[in-house]
Backbone as a ProteinNet text record, in pm:
[ID]
protein_1_A
[PRIMARY]
MQNYELMYIISGNIPDKETQPVREKVNKLIQKNKGAVKKENILGRRQLAYLIKKQRYGFYVVINFNLQPEDVYKLESDIKLVEEVIRYLITLAEVSAFKKKKEIVKKPKKKIKIKKEVKKKPKIKEEKPEETVIKKVKEKPKKEEKLEEKKRMKELDKKLEEILHKDEESNK
[TERTIARY]
78.3	4.3	92	35.2	111	34	93.9	59.5	-6.2	-118.8	-182.9	-240.5	-260.5	-323.2	-431.2	-576.1	-662.6	-740.5	-718	-767	-887.6	-992.3	-1127.2	-1199.1	-1289.6	-1356.4	-1502.4	-1547.1	-1731.4	-1783.8	-1888.9	-1950.8	-1989.5	-1982.1	-2001.7	-2153.9	-2239.8	-2368.4	-2438.2	-2355.4	-2390.1	-2326.5	-2392.1	-2378.1	-2299.4	-2190.1	-2070.5	-2118	-2243.9	-2315.7	-2307.6	-2365	-2409.8	-2309	-2171.2	-2068.8	-2031.6	-2079	-2055	-2076.5	-2208.3	-2224	-2182.9	-2110.5	-2025	-1894.2	-1839.9	-1716.8	-1729.4	-1805.2	-1850	-1857.4	-1932.6	-1944.7	-1793.7	-1743.3	-1605.4	-1484.6	-1507.6	-1415.9	-1479.5	-1601	-1657.3	-1611.7	-1596.5	-1541.1	-1427.2	-1310.7	-1164.8	-1190.8	-1259.7	-1272.8	-1333.2	-1407	-1480.7	-1368.7	-1270.9	-1166.2	-1036.7	-1068.1	-966.9	-861.3	-899.1	-783.6	-845.4	-760.8	-762.3	-718.2	-834.7	-815.2	-736.2	-611.8	-497.4	-537.1	-576.6	-611.2	-672.2	-796.8	-865.8	-867.4	-802.8	-782.7	-909.9	-960.5	-1069	-1008.2	-996.8	-974.7	-1061.2	-1166.2	-1301.5	-1334.7	-1424	-1490.5	-1356.5	-1314	-1230.4	-1289.5	-1219.5	-1266.1	-1187.2	-1242.1	-1184.7	-1088.6	-985.4	-893.8	-979.7	-1054.7	-1158.1	-1293.2	-1368.7	-1489.9	-1521.4	-1519.3	-1559.4	-1691.5	-1755.5	-1900.7	-1974.7	-1958.1	-2020.5	-2030.1	-1919.4	-1900.8	-1776.5	-1819.9	-1688.1	-1606	-1697.6	-1633.6	-1655.1	-1562.8	-1578.3	-1539.7	-1570.4	-1538.4	-1406.6	-1294.2	-1164	-1152.2	-1119.2	-1088.1	-964.4	-876.7	-759.2	-751	-745.3	-747.6	-623.4	-505.1	-400.4	-484	-454.7	-482.3	-400	-399.9	-348.9	-399.2	-374	-420	-355	-391.4	-297.9	-315.2	-199.4	-191	-289.1	-325.9	-423.3	-552.9	-585	-705.1	-741.4	-651.4	-652.1	-732.4	-742.7	-799.2	-975.5	-1014.9	-1120.5	-1177.1	-1081	-1133.8	-1179.4	-1096.9	-1131.5	-1243.9	-1278.1	-1386.9	-1534.5	-1500.8	-1617	-1654.7	-1508.4	-1542.8	-1573.3	-1555.7	-1611	-1804.3	-1832.5	-1999.2	-2052.3	-1939.2	-2007.7	-2060.1	-2181.8	-2201.6	-2166.5	-2155.9	-2126.9	-1945.1	-1862.4	-1732.2	-1726.5	-1684.5	-1652.3	-1510	-1406.9	-1292.2	-1182.9	-1119	-1043.7	-910.5	-814.6	-678.8	-603.7	-551.6	-515.4	-374.2	-275.1	-120.8	-60.2	79	131.5	184	153.7	176.7	350	386.6	532	564.4	697.2	747.6	764.4	771	789.3	920.8	933.9	1081.9	1186	1132.9	1228.6	1269.6	1185.2	1221.1	1333.3	1296.8	1382.8	1529.3	1561.7	1676.1	1740.2	1683.7	1771.5	1788	1728.4	1728.2	1853.5	1872.6	1996.1	2123.5	2185.5	2316.7	2408.1	2518.1	2597.9	2732.2	2726.1	2849.2	2966.8	3069.2	3182.8	3186.3	3220.1	3216.7	3337.8	3344.9	3431.8	3489.6	3632	3647.7	3616.4	3580.6	3544.4	3590.8	3698.2	3786.7	3686.7	3679.4	3588.4	3694.8	3695.8	3798.9	3719.9	3779.9	3725.5	3745.1	3663.7	3716	3663.4	3791.9	3750	3722.3	3590.8	3564.7	3565.5	3664.7	3708.8	3593	3572.4	3445.6	3486.2	3373.5	3361.1	3369	3487.1	3483.5	3380.4	3322.6	3216.5	3302.4	3240.2	3293.6	3199	3280.9	3200.3	3171.1	3053.8	2985.4	3058.1	3072.9	3126.5	3027.2	3047.8	2944.2	2875.4	2949.6	2870.9	2748	2756.4	2662	2504.7	2570.8	2459.5	2372.7	2450.4	2379.6	2270.9	2316.8	2250.6	2111.9	2126.5	2002.1	1892.6	1969.2	1876.1	1813.6	1860.6	1803.8	1709.7	1705.9	1600.1	1491.7	1486.5	1376.7	1292.6	1340.8	1276.4	1176.1	1191.4	1083	969.7	1009.2	888.7	790.5	867.3	753.4	697.5	746.3	664.4	561.6	586	486	384.3	413.1	298.4	173.2	282.5	212.3	98	145.4	86.7	-33.4	-1.7	-131.6	-235.1	-181.9	-291.6	-375.7	-290.6	-376.9	-460.3	-420	-538.3	-659.3	-624.7	-754.1	-836.8	-790	-879.2	-957.3	-910.9	-997.6	-1076.1	-1069.2	-1149	-1256.3	-1238.3	-1351.6	-1401.6	-1387.3	-1475.2	-1539.6	-1482.5	-1584.8	-1701.4	-1662.3	-1744.9	-1878.8	-1840.4	-1939.3	-2021.7	-1954.5	-2037.9	-2146.2	-2106.6	-2187.7	-2288.8	-2255	-2345.6	-2468.8	-2435.7	-2535.2	-2619.5	-2552.1	-2631.8	-2725.3	-2700.2	-2808.4	-2925.2	-2872.1	-2970.4	-3067.3	-3005.7	-3124.2	-3208.1	-3156.4	-3224.2	-3341.8	-3311	-3435.2	-3537.6	-3520.6	-3592.2	-3688
-121	-8.4	140.5	204.8	347.1	451	569.3	669	775.6	798.8	923.4	1032.1	1145.9	1259.1	1292.3	1299.7	1373.4	1516.8	1578.7	1699.2	1740.6	1768.7	1782.4	1918.9	1972.3	2077.7	2065.7	2089.2	2068.1	2192.1	2193.4	2287.7	2405.2	2528.4	2652.3	2678.1	2590.1	2614.2	2529.4	2419.1	2352	2444.6	2445.6	2510.1	2441.9	2506.5	2442.5	2316.9	2340.1	2222.8	2108.5	2111.4	1976.2	1912.1	1967.1	1909.7	1779.3	1735.4	1619.3	1506.9	1498.2	1383.6	1340.4	1470.9	1453.7	1390.3	1445.3	1400.4	1253.7	1204.6	1063.7	987.8	1036.9	957.9	954.9	1035.2	1068.1	937.3	927	851.9	693.4	672.8	553.6	460.1	584.9	562.2	504.7	576.2	510.9	369.6	349.5	244.6	111.5	164.8	53.4	7.6	101.1	53.7	-10.9	-61.9	-96.9	-10.9	79.6	194	191.3	278.1	324.8	474.8	536.7	696.1	705.7	787.9	802.5	936.6	1039.7	1151.5	1258.3	1310	1422.2	1566	1672	1799.2	1865.6	1957.8	2019.2	2172.2	2230.8	2356.3	2488.1	2415.9	2513.8	2597.6	2689.5	2747.7	2877	2867.1	2951.2	2996.7	3112.4	3192.7	3107.1	3075.3	3015.5	3130	3082.2	3165.9	3205.7	3117.9	3166.2	3064.5	3106.7	3059.5	2853.3	2816.5	2673.6	2656.8	2584.4	2537.2	2673.3	2774.7	2912.8	2969.9	2906.4	2919.7	2985.9	3080.4	3178.3	3098.3	3048.3	2957.4	2800.8	2754	2619.9	2570.8	2472.6	2413.9	2307	2346	2246.7	2142	2021	1907.4	1829.2	1788.2	1692.9	1592.6	1454.3	1337.3	1274.3	1232.2	1119.6	979.1	895.5	745.9	657.6	549.2	432.6	368.2	334	253.5	190.9	72.2	7.9	81.8	97.8	190.8	137.7	2.7	-7.1	18	59.2	108.6	247.9	317.9	466.4	513.6	424.7	479.8	447.2	333.4	319.1	420.3	476.6	565	697.3	755.2	859.6	859.2	739	736.5	748.4	679.7	714.9	849	936.3	1043.4	1157.3	1112	1199.9	1181.5	1059	1072.6	1147.1	1188.8	1246.9	1397.5	1447.4	1568.8	1663.5	1666.7	1782.4	1842	1721.4	1763.5	1816.9	1961	2017.8	2012.1	1972.2	1952.9	1840.2	1782.9	1716	1678.4	1624.6	1621.5	1499.8	1368.7	1278.8	1277.1	1269.2	1281	1194.8	1164.2	1063.8	1147.4	1086.6	1193.2	1205.9	1314.9	1312.6	1267.5	1202.4	1176.8	1262.4	1244.9	1365.1	1416.7	1539	1582.7	1505.9	1457.2	1385.1	1259.2	1173.3	1055.7	1115.8	1207.1	1254.1	1260.6	1323.3	1356.4	1234.5	1143.7	982.3	923.2	945.2	892.5	940.5	1064.6	1164	1096	1067	1032.2	1144.1	1161.1	1294.4	1237.5	1321	1253.1	1396.9	1333.5	1429.7	1539.1	1663.8	1761.9	1758.4	1781.2	1812	1932.4	1938.3	2079.4	2081.9	2202.9	2206.5	2345.3	2302.9	2403.8	2456.1	2589.1	2653.7	2724.4	2696.8	2757.6	2881.5	2954.5	3099.9	3113	3093.4	3145.8	3264.2	3312.3	3460	3460.6	3505.1	3541.5	3663	3648.4	3751.7	3837.4	3954.5	4042.7	4032.3	4000	3972.9	4158.4	4173.8	4321.6	4351.3	4471.8	4539.6	4594.3	4557.4	4586.6	4730.7	4809.4	4935.2	4947.7	4986.2	4998.7	5056.7	5036.2	5094.6	5190.2	5321.3	5405.5	5346.5	5287.7	5202.9	5131.2	5050.7	4984	5058.5	5175.9	5257.3	5313.8	5359	5421	5306.3	5189	5078.9	5057.6	5062.1	5077.7	5183.8	5305.3	5415.4	5379.5	5351.3	5329.3	5238	5118.8	5027.8	5049.5	5165.2	5215.9	5337	5369.7	5442.3	5376.1	5288.3	5167.8	5155	5153.8	5076.8	5195.6	5364	5449.6	5483.9	5460	5456.8	5378	5254.6	5123.1	5162.3	5218	5271.8	5372.1	5485.9	5571	5507	5453.7	5384.4	5299.7	5233.2	5184.5	5245.5	5368.8	5453.5	5507	5523.1	5574	5475.4	5382	5243.6	5221.3	5236.2	5256.8	5352.3	5474.8	5583.6	5576.5	5515.5	5467.2	5375	5296.3	5176.2	5244.3	5326.2	5395.8	5462.3	5516.7	5640.5	5528.3	5423.8	5364.2	5269.9	5223.4	5201.2	5289	5388.6	5510.6	5517.6	5522.3	5538.3	5423.4	5319.3	5182.6	5169.4	5221.5	5247.1	5329.7	5455.4	5563.8	5522	5451.3	5405.2	5305.9	5209.9	5127	5208.6	5283.8	5365.9	5445.3	5513.3	5561.1	5479	5352.1	5259.8	5193.7	5202.8	5144.6	5256.5	5375.8	5478.2	5495.9
-3.9	2.1	3.3	-50.9	-91.6	-17.5	27	79.7	-11.1	16.5	-85.6	-16.4	-109.2	-31.6	-122.9	-105.6	-164.2	-146	-213.1	-161.2	-256.6	-211.4	-296.8	-228.5	-312.1	-288.4	-312	-184.8	-199.5	-249.2	-319.9	-349.2	-286.7	-289.5	-216	-182.5	-245.4	-222	-103.9	-41.3	52.4	193.5	285.8	403.6	484.4	540.8	616.4	726.4	805.5	891.1	785.2	680	598.4	510.6	522.4	453.9	536.5	639.6	722.3	619.4	557.2	481	393.9	318.5	173.8	203.7	343	369.6	418.9	479.8	516.5	400.7	253.5	144.6	86.3	101.7	27.9	93.6	245.3	331.3	303.9	266.7	245.9	128.3	14.1	-108.5	-113.6	-2.3	18.8	70.9	160.7	226.2	138.5	46.8	-40.2	-138.4	-142.6	-252.2	-154.7	-79.6	12.2	71.9	89.1	147.2	298.6	348.4	496.1	510	582	614.4	716.7	689.7	805.6	892.5	802.2	862.7	762.1	811.7	758.3	809.3	707.8	749	709.7	779.4	711.3	689	583.9	573.4	572.7	567.8	575.6	423.9	447.6	335.8	285.8	162.6	126.7	-18.8	-42.9	-185.7	-292.9	-423.6	-499.1	-588	-641	-740.5	-874.8	-923.8	-1011.4	-1043.4	-1101.5	-1083.4	-1128	-1056.5	-1083.1	-1103.8	-1182.3	-1200	-1148.3	-1183.3	-1169	-1004	-955.8	-774.4	-747.9	-658.8	-597.5	-480	-399.8	-287.7	-270.8	-201.9	-182.5	-45.4	-6.8	128.3	91	134.9	113.7	247.3	203	278.4	209.4	295.5	263.6	373.8	295.6	348.9	311.8	382	384.8	417.1	318.4	330.9	243.9	265.9	237.9	140.5	13.8	-86.6	-188	-251	-363	-478.6	-560.4	-664.7	-773.4	-803.2	-895.6	-866.4	-715.9	-695.1	-699.3	-725.4	-727.8	-860	-969.2	-1060.7	-1043.2	-973.1	-936.8	-834.1	-725.2	-645.3	-740.9	-796.1	-891.5	-973.1	-1028.8	-1108.2	-999.9	-885.7	-778.3	-745.1	-735.4	-650.3	-779.3	-899	-1045.3	-996.6	-979.4	-938.2	-800.1	-732.1	-607	-651.2	-691.2	-740.9	-671.5	-509	-431.6	-422.7	-496.9	-498.2	-675.1	-649.8	-753.2	-851.5	-742	-800.1	-689.8	-742	-673.8	-703.5	-637.5	-655.5	-589.2	-665	-560.4	-631.2	-517.8	-526.5	-444.6	-475.4	-379.7	-251.7	-116.7	-17.2	-6.1	44.3	42.4	195.8	220	301.7	403.5	527	645.2	636.2	664.9	638.1	739.3	861.7	933.5	847.2	788.9	718.1	612	542	456.5	481.9	589.5	627.4	680.8	724.8	749	606.3	515.4	377.5	274	311.3	235.3	273.3	179.5	186.5	176.4	276.6	257.6	168	59.2	-38.7	0.4	-36.2	-4.2	-110.8	-56.8	-141	-193.9	-329.8	-452.6	-496.8	-524.1	-561	-703	-749.4	-890.9	-941	-1055.6	-1110.3	-1232.7	-1213.3	-1341.9	-1425.3	-1556	-1650.8	-1699.2	-1716.8	-1781.7	-1934.5	-2013.8	-2154.3	-2187	-2242	-2286.1	-2456.9	-2478.5	-2623.3	-2669.2	-2800.9	-2862	-2922.5	-2926.3	-2981.8	-3103.9	-3189.4	-3349.3	-3382.7	-3479.5	-3530.3	-3624.4	-3598.3	-3675.7	-3801	-3900.4	-4020.6	-4073.9	-4093.7	-4127.5	-4287.1	-4301.3	-4416.3	-4519.8	-4654.7	-4760.9	-4826.8	-4847.8	-4920.7	-5029.6	-5120.3	-5221.7	-5172.3	-5078	-4991.3	-4963.7	-4910.4	-4866.3	-4973.8	-5085.4	-5215.7	-5259.4	-5264.8	-5321.9	-5226.5	-5094.6	-5017.6	-5034.9	-5058.4	-5071.1	-5211.3	-5312	-5439.9	-5422	-5349.3	-5321.1	-5235.5	-5156.4	-5060.1	-5167.1	-5257	-5344.2	-5432.2	-5476.6	-5553.3	-5459.3	-5309.1	-5220.3	-5212.7	-5181.9	-5178.2	-5316.7	-5428.4	-5556.4	-5561.7	-5533.5	-5524.8	-5442.2	-5314.9	-5229.3	-5286	-5374.9	-5408	-5521.9	-5608.4	-5724	-5663.2	-5573.5	-5487.1	-5434.3	-5374	-5345.3	-5445.6	-5563.9	-5693.4	-5740.1	-5735.9	-5788.6	-5687.2	-5572.6	-5460.6	-5478.1	-5484.6	-5548	-5669.8	-5771.4	-5873.8	-5849.1	-5808.3	-5745.5	-5675.7	-5573.5	-5487.3	-5572.8	-5678.8	-5767.3	-5858.6	-5903.1	-5985.3	-5920.6	-5797.2	-5674.4	-5691.3	-5643.8	-5629.6	-5733.2	-5857.9	-6002.1	-5994.2	-5972.7	-5991.2	-5878.5	-5765.6	-5650.5	-5711.4	-5772.2	-5785.6	-5916.8	-5996.5	-6114.9	-6072.9	-5958.1	-5905.3	-5845.8	-5760.6	-5679.7	-5777.1	-5878.9	-5979.1	-6050.3	-6081	-6166.2	-6064.5	-5910.8	-5842.2	-5806.9	-5811	-5821.9	-5927
[MASK]
++++++++++++++++++++++++++++++++++++++++++++++++++++++++++++++++++++++++++++++++++++++++++++++++++++++++++++++++++++++++++++++++++++++++++++++++++++++++++++++++++++++++++++

């Protein structure tokens, strides 16, 4: 069996006093799936970071329990069927900080030598006057093309207006 942690949020529409049956229902689901509840921590009613199912508040509960890894999926599918639970998350429970310290093996410190590499700055080539002239010549056609495009657009607008006026006159 592995240690798991289940955090779930009960709908904010349910009053705090009436959350007890929902918590019992979730505990029974854990037991039904051959699990054992170790600890239940009630965090109470809190504001949600964002709306969940059009609700701003929820009642938070955290449960630590033991369960076989293959039974976790069954538990998740059972929790999905509880309508009062609007969100849940099952994770592997962390080992306490005390146990972690015992498991950590101290390794001897090694001296690390850091080699500094000096990169040479690339030389900036100065532009030749011929290149700048070529660039300026290339920019001019772009301006001319823009002007020609504007002229074409104006002509199209005029033609559209003429067509629209003809249609209006023929409809009268």
